[in-house]
C-alpha positions in Angstrom: -2.7 -34.1 -54.8 -2.4 -35.7 -51.3 -6.2 -35.9 -51.1 -6.3 -37.6 -54.5 -3.7 -40.2 -53.4 -5.7 -40.9 -50.1 -8.9 -41.4 -52.1 -7.1 -43.7 -54.5 -5.8 -45.7 -51.6 -9.2 -46.0 -50.1 -10.8 -47.0 -53.4 -8.2 -49.7 -53.9 -8.6 -51.1 -50.4 -12.4 -51.1 -50.5 -12.3 -52.8 -53.9 -10.1 -55.5 -52.4 -7.0 -54.8 -54.5 -3.6 -55.8 -53.2 -1.4 -53.0 -52.2 2.3 -52.8 -52.0 3.7 -53.4 -48.5 4.8 -49.7 -48.3 1.2 -48.5 -49.0 -0.2 -50.9 -46.4 2.4 -49.7 -43.9 1.5 -46.1 -44.7 -2.2 -46.8 -44.3 -1.6 -48.5 -40.9 0.6 -45.6 -39.7 -2.0 -43.0 -40.8 -4.9 -45.0 -39.5 -3.2 -45.4 -36.1 -2.4 -41.7 -36.1 -6.0 -40.8 -36.7 -7.0 -43.2 -34.0 -4.8 -41.4 -31.5 -5.5 -37.8 -32.8 -9.2 -38.3 -32.4 -8.9 -39.8 -28.9 -10.3 -43.2 -29.9 -7.6 -44.7 -27.7 -9.3 -43.1 -24.7 -12.0 -45.8 -24.8 -10.8 -48.5 -27.3 -7.6 -50.6 -27.8 -5.9 -51.8 -30.9 -3.2 -54.3 -29.9 -1.6 -52.8 -26.9 -2.5 -49.2 -27.5 -5.4 -47.6 -25.7 -7.9 -48.2 -23.0 -10.2 -51.2 -22.2 -13.2 -49.0 -21.4 -15.0 -49.9 -24.7 -14.6 -52.9 -27.1 -11.1 -53.9 -28.3 -10.9 -53.1 -32.0 -7.8 -55.2 -32.8 -9.9 -57.6 -34.9 -12.8 -55.5 -36.0 -11.9 -56.0 -39.7 -13.0 -59.7 -39.4 -16.5 -58.6 -38.5 -17.2 -55.4 -40.4 -16.1 -53.9 -43.7 -15.2 -50.3 -44.5 -18.7 -49.2 -45.5 -20.3 -50.4 -42.3 -17.5 -48.8 -40.2 -17.9 -45.5 -42.1 -21.6 -45.4 -41.2 -20.8 -46.4 -37.6 -18.3 -43.6 -37.3 -20.7 -41.0 -38.7 -23.7 -42.1 -36.6 -23.4 -45.2 -34.4 -27.1 -45.0 -33.3 -28.3 -45.2 -36.9 -26.9 -48.8 -36.9 -27.6 -49.7 -33.3 -30.0 -47.4 -31.4 -28.8 -48.7 -28.1 -25.1 -48.0 -28.9 -23.1 -46.4 -26.1 -20.7 -44.7 -28.5 -21.6 -41.1 -29.1 -21.7 -39.5 -32.5 -18.3 -37.9 -32.9 -17.3 -34.8 -34.7 -14.9 -36.4 -37.2 -13.9 -35.0 -40.5 -14.8 -37.0 -43.6 -11.1 -37.6 -44.3 -10.7 -39.1 -40.8 -13.8 -41.2 -41.1 -12.6 -42.6 -44.4 -9.1 -43.2 -43.0 -10.3 -44.8 -39.8 -13.0 -47.0 -41.6 -10.5 -48.4 -44.1 -7.8 -48.9 -41.5 -10.1 -50.6 -39.0 -11.5 -52.8 -41.8 -8.0 -54.1 -42.6 -7.3 -55.3 -39.0 -7.1 -59.1 -39.0 
């Protein structure tokens, strides 16, 4: 059931539907948790969290949508062969959560 609600949330966000504030807050909390759990903060920052080794992702949502970010997280070199970011071993659930979360950053 939890998987179904996550997929529903992702579909609503990618379709551009407005979410209640509590759903947006939950997505932000879960997205930041996935960012930390997967060690993204070791290279990137979001706001004041993380390292400045790689690009700041605080406003990545202005530049890229969830579909692009999903592909980037699966295989960065497929979109930019000279990318320094390695292909990471992320679960599909984490890729979806991170992509949707990052795409919502202002």
